[in-house]
C-alpha positions, 0 to 999 in steps of 0.5 A: 723746295720745303727748304725753300719755302721755309727760308722765304717764311722766315725771312718774311717774318723777320721783315714783319718784326723789323717794320713793326710800330714797336721801336727797337731798343737800341738804348744803352743802359744809363748809370743811375748814379748822379754826377754833383758838382763840388762847390768850394767856397774860397775865402777871399780873406785867407792868409790875410788878417786885419791891419791894426792902423787901419782896420782893412785887410792885409797879409797876415804876416805884415798884420802880425808884425810890429809897424815903424814910425818914420819921422819925415822932413817936411820943408818945402826944399825937402819936397817931394817925399818918397814912400808916403803912400804906403804909410797908414797914419800920419802925424803933423806937428810943429818942430822949431820956428815955423816948420812942421815934421811928418811922422809916418807909420807904416804896417807893412814894410815894402817900401823901396824909399822913404824920406828924407828922414829927419831928426827926432824930438821928444814929443815925436817918441809920444807917436811910436808908442801909441802905436807900439812902433819902432822910432826911426829917425836921423839924429836928435835934439838932446831931449829927444835923445833923452826921451829915447834913452829914458822911455826905452824906445827901440830905435833905429838912428841914421847916424849909425844905423846901416838901413839908412842911404843918401839920395845921390842926386840930392847929396850932391846938389848944394844945399841938400845934404840934411834933405838927402838921408832915406831908408826903406822897408826891407832896411828897416826890417834887417836892422831890427832884427840885427839890434835884437828888437822884437818884430811881434805886434803885442800891444793894444791897438790905438784905434777902434774901427767901426763896421759900418760906415760912419757919418759925423753928427756935425755939419759938413766940412769938405774943405779943412785949412789948418794955419800952423804958421806963416810958412805952413798951411795945410789943407785937406779937401773931400772927394765925394768920388773916392770918399777921401780927403786929399792933402795939399800944402801951401796951396800945392798937391802933397805928392808922393815922389814915387807915385805921383799921386796926392796923399789921401786919407779917409780920416782926419783927426785934429788934436789940440795940445799946448804947444810952446817953445822951450825957454832959453832954447836958442834953435827955438825947439818947442814942447808939446804937451801929449800926456794928459787930455784935450780936445779935438775934431774928427773929419770923415765922409765930408762931415765933422764932430768934436771929440776929445782925447786922453793919455794917461802915460808916456807908454799907454795909447791916446784914447779918442772919444766922440761927441757923445763920450763914448770911444770914438770908432773910425771909419776904416781907411787911413788917417791923418792927425794934425797935432794942433796948437791950442787956440789956433783956428780950424777953418772948415767949410 
């Protein structure tokens, strides 16, 4: 009986303890070590470097490699051209008669088709030298070949180089043979290595780029027209939406065949230069004086300002100066340089 009473008493006491107002601790001992999330900052420009032709970031390998300057056929019959959408700087200049030719400068050489490629003139070589670029052409005038030799210019010539090929559709179309020569980025690089040319970018860049957006001091210029000749009128129309100028030729959009897009650039430079037909040249070939100094215009963001330029020798880069006399700082992006005869009018509005 005593054992029974003792058992009952223990049960009552245990029940009382369990029904006490004091909570029963069933917590698991917490680890006081704080778990911190490690935030790793990712550099968006890792593996990239500044493109010396545009001031914009591209792959580091491409930025440190030598550019290529390709002579492009600009006859109406030769249109549309291919690969121009990948170029960073464009030159347009009169050749014989009233035609112009383009020299397109490529920093990144991955375009699958560039052309049609045409022959060299002596003053085209200045555009390659200004950008320390390989000079890519198909044939050339006597003075063009002499300039390549005398100025010791690293060049790839479609007359003998394996980097060139014929577009078969054009090749098989009557009257299109001279407009059928093409090259590509991979072919240029491979042939340059075979010829033993340096592919390292070593020269001082021609352009200086501003870190802040440039707004020229002059008036508005959203529609620009350059009348090179009765056969060639080049227009640039500014887009407020894109902040770039779209290019037109003789009233038609200047299209890249590969992309179907109109050529667009951030900057336009009009470089006035003494331009004349070589005396006694039966083909009417021209000379353009690009060593020396002169004036011009700089267009960007729908406005313009007068500028000046100097080039001390064939091997030194052209230098550009703003209306204030200081070295011109361009907005970052692509640039179109129109080498325009002195005394010709530029229409702008």
